[in-house]
C-alpha atoms as a printed R data frame, in Angstrom:
    type eleno elety resid chain resno       x       y       z
1   ATOM     1    CA   MET     A     1 -21.582   7.434 -14.867
2   ATOM     2    CA   ASP     A     2 -21.287  10.104 -17.520
3   ATOM     3    CA   MET     A     3 -18.579  10.084 -20.233
4   ATOM     4    CA   ILE     A     4 -15.229  11.456 -18.734
5   ATOM     5    CA   GLU     A     5 -13.826  14.509 -20.251
6   ATOM     6    CA   PRO     A     6 -10.670  14.274 -22.154
7   ATOM     7    CA   THR     A     7  -8.881  16.751 -19.808
8   ATOM     8    CA   MET     A     8  -9.989  14.962 -16.552
9   ATOM     9    CA   LEU     A     9  -8.878  11.675 -18.081
10  ATOM    10    CA   VAL     A    10  -5.159  12.969 -18.696
11  ATOM    11    CA   VAL     A    11  -5.109  14.407 -15.278
12  ATOM    12    CA   LEU     A    12  -6.599  11.131 -13.832
13  ATOM    13    CA   ALA     A    13  -3.787   9.320 -15.661
14  ATOM    14    CA   LEU     A    14  -1.040  11.709 -14.499
15  ATOM    15    CA   VAL     A    15  -2.432  11.204 -11.149
16  ATOM    16    CA   ALA     A    16  -2.295   7.530 -11.175
17  ATOM    17    CA   PHE     A    17   1.053   7.779 -12.442
18  ATOM    18    CA   ALA     A    18   2.398   9.776  -9.438
19  ATOM    19    CA   ALA     A    19   0.539   7.241  -7.223
20  ATOM    20    CA   GLY     A    20   2.229   4.229  -8.702
21  ATOM    21    CA   PHE     A    21   5.334   5.978  -8.257
22  ATOM    22    CA   ILE     A    22   4.717   6.714  -4.682
23  ATOM    23    CA   ASP     A    23   3.356   3.476  -3.611
24  ATOM    24    CA   ALA     A    24   6.342   1.761  -5.171
25  ATOM    25    CA   VAL     A    25   8.965   3.832  -3.103
26  ATOM    26    CA   ALA     A    26   6.998   4.163   0.195
27  ATOM    27    CA   GLY     A    27   3.328   3.428   0.201
28  ATOM    28    CA   GLY     A    28   0.174   5.294   0.391
29  ATOM    29    CA   GLY     A    29  -0.565   5.887  -3.399
30  ATOM    30    CA   GLY     A    30  -4.492   5.223  -2.654
31  ATOM    31    CA   MET     A    31  -4.228   8.485  -0.873
32  ATOM    32    CA   LEU     A    32  -3.981   9.898  -4.386
33  ATOM    33    CA   THR     A    33  -6.213   7.632  -6.233
34  ATOM    34    CA   VAL     A    34  -9.248   7.323  -4.074
35  ATOM    35    CA   PRO     A    35 -10.149  11.166  -3.677
36  ATOM    36    CA   ALA     A    36  -9.283  11.456  -7.468
37  ATOM    37    CA   LEU     A    37 -12.141   8.826  -8.413
38  ATOM    38    CA   LEU     A    38 -14.610  10.035  -5.690
39  ATOM    39    CA   SER     A    39 -14.341  13.612  -7.638
40  ATOM    40    CA   LEU     A    40 -15.357  11.869 -10.846
41  ATOM    41    CA   GLY     A    41 -19.054  11.478  -8.852
42  ATOM    42    CA   LEU     A    42 -18.245   7.365  -8.350
43  ATOM    43    CA   PRO     A    43 -20.321   5.947  -5.499
44  ATOM    44    CA   PRO     A    44 -17.751   5.457  -2.391
45  ATOM    45    CA   HIS     A    45 -17.792   1.623  -2.456
46  ATOM    46    CA   ILE     A    46 -17.168   1.924  -6.558
47  ATOM    47    CA   ALA     A    47 -14.461   4.257  -5.993
48  ATOM    48    CA   LEU     A    48 -12.765   1.938  -3.413
49  ATOM    49    CA   GLY     A    49 -13.489  -1.217  -5.624
50  ATOM    50    CA   THR     A    50 -12.122   0.175  -8.646
51  ATOM    51    CA   ASN     A    51  -9.276   1.598  -6.690
52  ATOM    52    CA   LYS     A    52  -8.103  -2.059  -5.623
53  ATOM    53    CA   LEU     A    53  -8.285  -2.782  -9.409
54  ATOM    54    CA   ALA     A    54  -5.820  -0.412 -10.321
55  ATOM    55    CA   ALA     A    55  -3.796  -0.613  -7.012
56  ATOM    56    CA   THR     A    56  -3.552  -4.333  -7.827
57  ATOM    57    CA   PHE     A    57  -1.589  -3.616 -11.067
58  ATOM    58    CA   ALA     A    58   0.797  -1.279  -9.276
59  ATOM    59    CA   SER     A    59   1.663  -3.804  -6.470
60  ATOM    60    CA   SER     A    60   2.161  -6.373  -8.725
61  ATOM    61    CA   THR     A    61   4.332  -4.276 -11.098
62  ATOM    62    CA   ALA     A    62   6.815  -2.829  -7.979
63  ATOM    63    CA   ALA     A    63   6.711  -6.552  -6.258
64  ATOM    64    CA   LEU     A    64   8.075  -8.149  -9.541
65  ATOM    65    CA   THR     A    65  10.874  -5.510  -9.883
66  ATOM    66    CA   TYR     A    66  12.051  -6.413  -6.536
67  ATOM    67    CA   TYR     A    67  11.797  -9.753  -6.954
68  ATOM    68    CA   ARG     A    68  13.902  -9.799 -10.293
69  ATOM    69    CA   LYS     A    69  16.652  -7.612  -8.481
70  ATOM    70    CA   LYS     A    70  16.611 -10.443  -5.763
71  ATOM    71    CA   LEU     A    71  15.477  -8.169  -2.949
72  ATOM    72    CA   PHE     A    72  12.652 -10.500  -2.120
73  ATOM    73    CA   LYS     A    73  12.830 -13.953  -1.307
74  ATOM    74    CA   PRO     A    74   9.359 -15.537  -1.704
75  ATOM    75    CA   GLN     A    75  10.289 -19.067   0.181
76  ATOM    76    CA   CYS     A    76  11.178 -16.575   3.220
77  ATOM    77    CA   TRP     A    77   7.630 -15.271   3.946
78  ATOM    78    CA   ILE     A    78   5.326 -18.251   2.883
79  ATOM    79    CA   ASN     A    79   3.462 -17.773   6.405
80  ATOM    80    CA   ALA     A    80   3.217 -14.005   5.827
81  ATOM    81    CA   PHE     A    81   1.651 -14.578   2.495
82  ATOM    82    CA   ILE     A    82  -0.975 -17.002   4.249
83  ATOM    83    CA   ALA     A    83  -1.544 -14.742   6.920
84  ATOM    84    CA   THR     A    84  -2.220 -11.609   4.615
85  ATOM    85    CA   LEU     A    85  -4.880 -13.523   2.585
86  ATOM    86    CA   ILE     A    86  -6.797 -14.488   5.537
87  ATOM    87    CA   GLY     A    87  -6.475 -11.237   7.052
88  ATOM    88    CA   ALA     A    88  -7.333  -9.565   3.981
89  ATOM    89    CA   THR     A    89 -10.700 -11.718   3.445
90  ATOM    90    CA   ILE     A    90 -11.829 -11.126   6.869
91  ATOM    91    CA   GLY     A    91 -11.301  -7.764   6.683
92  ATOM    92    CA   THR     A    92 -12.861  -7.150   3.288
93  ATOM    93    CA   LEU     A    93 -15.978  -9.042   4.217
94  ATOM    94    CA   THR     A    94 -16.701  -7.406   7.806
95  ATOM    95    CA   VAL     A    95 -15.931  -3.859   6.207
96  ATOM    96    CA   ASP     A    96 -19.523  -2.920   6.091
97  ATOM    97    CA   ALA     A    97 -20.311  -4.755   9.768
98  ATOM    98    CA   ILE     A    98 -18.211  -2.303  11.742
99  ATOM    99    CA   SER     A    99 -18.137   1.108  12.745
100 ATOM   100    CA   THR     A   100 -14.901   3.044  11.302
101 ATOM   101    CA   GLU     A   101 -15.361   6.317  12.883
102 ATOM   102    CA   TRP     A   102 -12.668   5.561  15.713
103 ATOM   103    CA   LEU     A   103 -10.331   4.153  13.190
104 ATOM   104    CA   GLU     A   104 -10.715   7.208  11.159
105 ATOM   105    CA   LYS     A   105  -9.460   9.424  13.985
106 ATOM   106    CA   ALA     A   106  -6.777   6.927  15.369
107 ATOM   107    CA   LEU     A   107  -5.019   6.610  11.704
108 ATOM   108    CA   PRO     A   108  -3.393   9.859  11.544
109 ATOM   109    CA   LEU     A   109  -1.718   9.191  14.940
110 ATOM   110    CA   VAL     A   110  -0.602   5.616  13.795
111 ATOM   111    CA   ILE     A   111   0.724   6.909  10.616
112 ATOM   112    CA   LEU     A   112   2.628   9.982  12.035
113 ATOM   113    CA   ALA     A   113   3.953   7.564  14.448
114 ATOM   114    CA   ALA     A   114   5.482   5.240  11.384
115 ATOM   115    CA   ALA     A   115   7.171   8.592  10.290
116 ATOM   116    CA   VAL     A   116   8.868   9.485  13.665
117 ATOM   117    CA   TYR     A   117  10.137   5.648  13.698
118 ATOM   118    CA   THR     A   118  11.510   6.002  10.678
119 ATOM   119    CA   ILE     A   119  13.429   9.097  11.343
120 ATOM   120    CA   PHE     A   120  15.002   8.311  14.470
121 ATOM   121    CA   HIS     A   121  15.267   4.407  14.219
122 ATOM   122    CA   LYS     A   122  18.739   3.359  12.768
123 ATOM   123    CA   THR     A   123  18.090   0.323  10.452
124 ATOM   124    CA   PRO     A   124  20.627  -1.937   9.173
125 ATOM   125    CA   ASP     A   125  23.354  -1.139   6.578
126 ATOM   126    CA   ALA     A   126  21.523  -0.308   3.369
127 ATOM   127    CA   ASN     A   127  24.162  -2.460   1.346
128 ATOM   128    CA   ASN     A   128  23.488  -5.788   3.463
129 ATOM   129    CA   ASN     A   129  20.711  -6.881   1.237
130 ATOM   130    CA   ALA     A   130  20.564  -9.983   2.697
131 ATOM   131    CA   SER     A   131  17.158 -11.833   4.094
132 ATOM   132    CA   PRO     A   132  17.054 -12.813   7.534
133 ATOM   133    CA   LYS     A   133  18.066 -16.341   8.108
134 ATOM   134    CA   PRO     A   134  17.120 -19.196   9.192
135 ATOM   135    CA   CYS     A   135  13.584 -18.442   7.739
136 ATOM   136    CA   PRO     A   136  11.696 -20.849  10.259
137 ATOM   137    CA   ILE     A   137  12.069 -18.918  13.085
138 ATOM   138    CA   LEU     A   138  10.045 -15.982  11.837
139 ATOM   139    CA   LYS     A   139   6.917 -18.008  11.526
140 ATOM   140    CA   ARG     A   140   5.127 -16.448  14.574
141 ATOM   141    CA   LYS     A   141   6.078 -13.088  13.543
142 ATOM   142    CA   GLN     A   142   5.049 -13.409   9.986
143 ATOM   143    CA   LYS     A   143   1.274 -14.644  10.949
144 ATOM   144    CA   PHE     A   144   0.689 -11.692  13.245
145 ATOM   145    CA   GLN     A   145   2.098  -9.321  10.994
146 ATOM   146    CA   GLY     A   146   0.166 -10.719   8.003
147 ATOM   147    CA   LEU     A   147  -3.118 -11.231   9.959
148 ATOM   148    CA   ILE     A   148  -3.053  -7.433  11.400
149 ATOM   149    CA   LEU     A   149  -1.971  -5.837   8.290
150 ATOM   150    CA   GLY     A   150  -4.186  -7.980   5.857
151 ATOM   151    CA   PHE     A   151  -7.120  -7.123   7.975
152 ATOM   152    CA   TYR     A   152  -6.383  -3.156   8.062
153 ATOM   153    CA   ASP     A   153  -5.807  -3.371   4.242
154 ATOM   154    CA   GLY     A   154  -9.298  -5.051   3.711
155 ATOM   155    CA   VAL     A   155 -11.272  -3.117   6.256
156 ATOM   156    CA   ALA     A   156  -9.635   0.528   5.259
157 ATOM   157    CA   GLY     A   157  -6.189   0.130   3.205
158 ATOM   158    CA   PRO     A   158  -4.792   3.841   3.433
159 ATOM   159    CA   GLY     A   159  -1.028   3.298   4.857
160 ATOM   160    CA   THR     A   160  -0.752  -0.351   4.542
161 ATOM   161    CA   GLY     A   161   2.489  -0.399   2.576
162 ATOM   162    CA   ALA     A   162   3.982   2.048   4.885
163 ATOM   163    CA   PHE     A   163   2.915   0.218   7.721
164 ATOM   164    CA   TRP     A   164   4.526  -3.279   6.383
165 ATOM   165    CA   THR     A   165   7.607  -1.350   5.527
166 ATOM   166    CA   VAL     A   166   8.090  -0.109   9.243
167 ATOM   167    CA   SER     A   167   6.781  -3.203  10.888
168 ATOM   168    CA   SER     A   168   9.396  -5.199   8.559
169 ATOM   169    CA   MET     A   169  12.320  -2.984   9.688
170 ATOM   170    CA   ALA     A   170  11.249  -3.213  13.398
171 ATOM   171    CA   LEU     A   171  10.313  -7.261  13.583
172 ATOM   172    CA   TYR     A   172  13.268  -8.394  11.205
173 ATOM   173    CA   ARG     A   173  15.724  -5.692  11.292
174 ATOM   174    CA   LEU     A   174  15.559  -5.504   7.651
175 ATOM   175    CA   ASN     A   175  17.103  -2.507   5.924
176 ATOM   176    CA   ILE     A   176  14.412   0.099   4.331
177 ATOM   177    CA   LEU     A   177  15.238  -1.472   0.725
178 ATOM   178    CA   LEU     A   178  14.345  -5.096   1.793
179 ATOM   179    CA   ALA     A   179  11.379  -3.952   4.039
180 ATOM   180    CA   SER     A   180   9.907  -2.066   0.825
181 ATOM   181    CA   GLY     A   181  10.167  -5.193  -1.261
182 ATOM   182    CA   LEU     A   182   8.552  -7.376   1.345
183 ATOM   183    CA   SER     A   183   5.947  -4.594   1.622
184 ATOM   184    CA   LYS     A   184   4.951  -4.563  -1.868
185 ATOM   185    CA   ALA     A   185   4.701  -8.384  -2.210
186 ATOM   186    CA   MET     A   186   2.418  -8.251   0.490
187 ATOM   187    CA   ASN     A   187   0.521  -5.401  -0.465
188 ATOM   188    CA   PHE     A   188  -0.207  -6.918  -3.865
189 ATOM   189    CA   THR     A   189  -1.557 -10.153  -1.626
190 ATOM   190    CA   SER     A   190  -4.215  -8.187   0.233
191 ATOM   191    CA   ASN     A   191  -4.855  -5.707  -2.889
192 ATOM   192    CA   LEU     A   192  -5.783  -9.095  -4.937
193 ATOM   193    CA   THR     A   193  -7.926 -10.423  -2.045
194 ATOM   194    CA   SER     A   194  -9.819  -7.458  -1.705
195 ATOM   195    CA   LEU     A   195 -10.424  -7.010  -5.760
196 ATOM   196    CA   ILE     A   196 -11.947 -10.491  -6.017
197 ATOM   197    CA   THR     A   197 -14.419  -9.696  -3.421
198 ATOM   198    CA   PHE     A   198 -15.303  -6.377  -4.817
199 ATOM   199    CA   ALA     A   199 -15.388  -8.059  -8.310
200 ATOM   200    CA   ILE     A   200 -17.809 -10.391  -6.533
201 ATOM   201    CA   LEU     A   201 -19.872  -7.598  -5.184
202 ATOM   202    CA   GLY     A   202 -20.066  -5.925  -8.526
203 ATOM   203    CA   HIS     A   203 -18.206  -2.668  -7.130
204 ATOM   204    CA   ILE     A   204 -15.758  -2.226  -9.640
205 ATOM   205    CA   ASP     A   205 -15.661   0.038 -12.719
206 ATOM   206    CA   TRP     A   206 -13.685  -1.764 -15.163
207 ATOM   207    CA   VAL     A   207 -12.749   0.405 -17.735
208 ATOM   208    CA   LEU     A   208 -11.669   3.301 -15.350
209 ATOM   209    CA   GLY     A   209 -10.071   0.499 -13.264
210 ATOM   210    CA   LEU     A   210  -7.753  -0.973 -16.241
211 ATOM   211    CA   THR     A   211  -7.017   2.495 -17.438
212 ATOM   212    CA   MET     A   212  -6.113   4.193 -14.270
213 ATOM   213    CA   GLY     A   213  -4.064   0.353 -13.576
214 ATOM   214    CA   VAL     A   214  -1.957   0.775 -16.853
215 ATOM   215    CA   CYS     A   215  -0.652   4.193 -15.472
216 ATOM   216    CA   LEU     A   216  -0.100   3.162 -11.876
217 ATOM   217    CA   MET     A   217   2.008   0.211 -13.639
218 ATOM   218    CA   ALA     A   218   3.693   2.490 -15.556
219 ATOM   219    CA   GLY     A   219   4.711   4.955 -12.031
220 ATOM   220    CA   ALA     A   220   5.395   1.853 -10.030
221 ATOM   221    CA   PHE     A   221   7.620   0.946 -12.619
222 ATOM   222    CA   VAL     A   222   9.840   3.529 -12.689
223 ATOM   223    CA   GLY     A   223   9.235   4.034  -8.876
224 ATOM   224    CA   ALA     A   224  10.728   0.784  -7.739
225 ATOM   225    CA   HIS     A   225  13.545   0.830  -9.838
226 ATOM   226    CA   SER     A   226  14.271   4.702  -8.378
227 ATOM   227    CA   ALA     A   227  14.279   3.070  -4.799
228 ATOM   228    CA   ILE     A   228  16.594   0.210  -6.114
229 ATOM   229    CA   ARG     A   229  19.199   2.129  -7.795
230 ATOM   230    CA   PHE     A   230  19.251   4.863  -5.122
231 ATOM   231    CA   GLY     A   231  18.702   2.897  -1.901
232 ATOM   232    CA   ALA     A   232  17.916   4.304   1.256
233 ATOM   233    CA   THR     A   233  19.108   7.574   0.609
234 ATOM   234    CA   PHE     A   234  16.151   8.338  -1.772
235 ATOM   235    CA   ILE     A   235  13.856   5.872  -0.008
236 ATOM   236    CA   ARG     A   236  14.045   7.280   3.389
237 ATOM   237    CA   PRO     A   237  13.164  11.237   2.645
238 ATOM   238    CA   VAL     A   238  10.236   9.984   0.258
239 ATOM   239    CA   PHE     A   239   8.691   7.720   2.656
240 ATOM   240    CA   VAL     A   240   8.894  10.152   5.569
241 ATOM   241    CA   THR     A   241   7.697  12.849   3.449
242 ATOM   242    CA   VAL     A   242   4.740  10.644   2.051
243 ATOM   243    CA   VAL     A   243   3.521   9.263   5.766
244 ATOM   244    CA   SER     A   244   3.606  12.649   6.985
245 ATOM   245    CA   ILE     A   245   1.220  14.351   4.293
246 ATOM   246    CA   LEU     A   246  -0.866  11.531   4.615
247 ATOM   247    CA   ALA     A   247  -1.277  11.703   8.529
248 ATOM   248    CA   LEU     A   248  -1.880  15.323   8.282
249 ATOM   249    CA   LYS     A   249  -4.375  14.763   5.479
250 ATOM   250    CA   LEU     A   250  -6.218  11.946   7.244
251 ATOM   251    CA   ALA     A   251  -6.020  14.192  10.663
252 ATOM   252    CA   TYR     A   252  -7.631  17.163   8.971
253 ATOM   253    CA   GLU     A   253 -10.335  15.054   7.338
254 ATOM   254    CA   ALA     A   254 -11.294  12.899  10.376
255 ATOM   255    CA   TRP     A   255 -11.223  16.131  13.247
256 ATOM   256    CA   PHE     A   256 -11.835  19.124  11.322
257 ATOM   257    CA   VAL     A   257 -13.575  18.732   8.097
258 ATOM   258    CA   ASN     A   258 -17.161  18.186   9.914
259 ATOM   259    CA   LEU     A   259 -16.812  20.773  12.906
């Protein structure tokens, strides 16, 4: 790839920061970073691999922030970690063996449903930040959730964090702040798994990915602290806005671009 112009590099850095902020709050940051990488002329598989490298920085920063604020307890989610890792591995290894055309057309509807669910579903008190107890009764739900969403992140990726947030609120009766913390930890798990696979295949521009990763980390740090400080009153409107835009963007690309 040719050298990137300084102006383009600045734009890319700003996009990465915004994506990190959005991803830490609501998920869906990849909808900004992947098109930005493709606009540089990178082949699709290199763009996806490079995005996974950068996204791993952001998700790790957000997950660590939630953990330090005691809004995520890893010991309660061991089964989800393992299932997500397995699902992401299978998804990444099989991504080239399946047709994703049907997925591209169905995805906008699924993401839009997530936004509608968040608008109308009453979640537990945002000030009650206790993890569900006892942890062992969650094993079956965690395994199913982790396998499905881990596989999806390995195969496609857009909206994985949003799906984790919505499904966690529904399955475990978590408020949106705790659900966001859980989604960042699991998103980091699937990101790291896919990153290792892409690295083995040689599908990563390391210099570009690391550069974007730093900016994503900064955005994720600010986003996670903003979400924790302002709580559900801040997260909910950002979440609904992001997933709605994501759904419309994907619908346009899947249904109308090639007409």
